[in-house]
Steps between C-alpha positions, in 0.01 A plus 500: 500500500245420244258203514699345224819534710330332791367217298832426333686501835238260646526284190877492531459317831187292459467390127445137422756324290295420200660372165344753271664777705838372422476551125426774246424255233168647362373152405535355860355810654206507258455127584495572876263795455248292304500221753465737791181672347225397731734264690693516838879484483505182705266323253667639186858442584506107433321575164747766412791250573323221297459735201834649514654153496272361224519826285814688607473743217220652274592292193437164693160625631404619154539133379306338781164340435180613670479175703859537622433846639157434647632185666767706677250772576248252639372606855610871456154618367424792264617287208451780243836615642668196377352517157582877472862412602514241224364755240741772613811263483404397146425863397853621621677193350335542164472878467778654720781270433448334843609824676276626779377867449705744697265798544165541691283551200590175319502306825148624577389384152583150583198276542412436874714798603328790675631827635630348832676211332656733233630739780645200688689354195603854375640593840659168617646412158592833346501743788224712351310759728154335505320455835321169547144528637355180641301410818793558718571841372135597518480388868826676603428837327137496602605452867798729501331781341144439629352470151129408499452455138389139415796318359289304250334811363619678176557831681688305783720308272608805319566692813727218648677466161599868517591478871711184454693662221551818718663311780714283276871524525573555125870460571450150634157383385567124524594502878208750575238272319635183669512668840138640499365168387697297751391753776150433410541116498687480824410802719202708384285198438125519440419357839708522814779737374794523712459871575730475807797404279413746219756773409230698358266510795593830630370672187239251395149667504310184544704395787485827678128529450429142589368419140721211404214260485298732297744562219528445212138534386356269235170536316253210548585185336324341199233238578638156539370250234426129590560217264420133538729263345462113496804309414499131397772262561410196283738223575521131379814435714740578221376817319317829566352755265621867494455791257684825429300815586428741222650851489213686673426534866707393800781244458545552126713223346533279809358159516210382696274205569169475309280783641141579547407850626170579656349847565431426861627267780290177433515184698718206407180302425401757238847511349513125442242492224694779330816293506304196363383708208865590411669295227743341742233311704227424254383131536786437740492335839685691749586540859519843681792446729525849646374858490718782626429870524702812553471888428768656308505884534626721227515876492147553379337169518458188727525156317284238678670189381384153548705179381321174415736213486329228284620155436393302178609173352629640173556851366256566219564691182463874565599847385764523776874430529552159654826480709652252729448559875868510553553775255252755638780711655663560162205751430442842637177525701338769696612466866165371641502218246866431546447470885210255444696280251805490720294358788348234273816367302 
């Protein structure tokens, strides 16, 4: 019995019932794959259901506004996925008669789609023999065959792509790809894998050589960058100021509170003069109601966030969008700001 046969037999008895597995609609499969990039199934499932309900087909998504899409995406992170999804929907609607491409090369050419996502869509929607290679596949193949090449190196990635294609069941690529990813998610996990229940353990090199915890191998991570963000909640009891982020850096196109960024982690007493110099507080009497701090961790940076809740008698004229306090939840904010505002209003 091949490794593929073993994985498919295991999958038949252990697969989770997930909605995107019950369709061969390329649009819905693409939607699920974009949402599940950098996202666990448990977190992504409610977003998938919300998007599939709001935009049940590609034509409807292609006509959605950025604010609509980002609001639904709020809290999922990596917001470039949502913007790429909008761009792709519009591109297909305008240049391909609304028909999702049905071959690997054209799927791979879509914005926001890499080799893994293209292989997933091609195999799940069209039964094409392309092996998926994600973190789960790297981990299973590295452990099973005892491969010590770093999975995040150029040489390692190429090696595992070839190996994954070699073990692929080309007669049934969809089930094989689903099986190997599910196996990695539920059984051959990064930490504390259930080796005692593993149908591959007898022939697994890492298990038999007691190297499970050592594989797969990764090269050292990039240095983590620290950023220091000071957000100002200015409130006269009725309104607050917000602004839309520009299209560079993190959280592109989302809304935020007025922001001051510093190059180091300075004290509250040193930030207050910077706030007073800003146009929203010049010549204004104000009361600092509360200061809150949190650290928001992203892949390659730590955001040291501080919120300043400031009350004034009357909102001044300033180059910000003034909205009613009761309307704040109509706008898509980064998750840390959303959480802060939901605790205030």
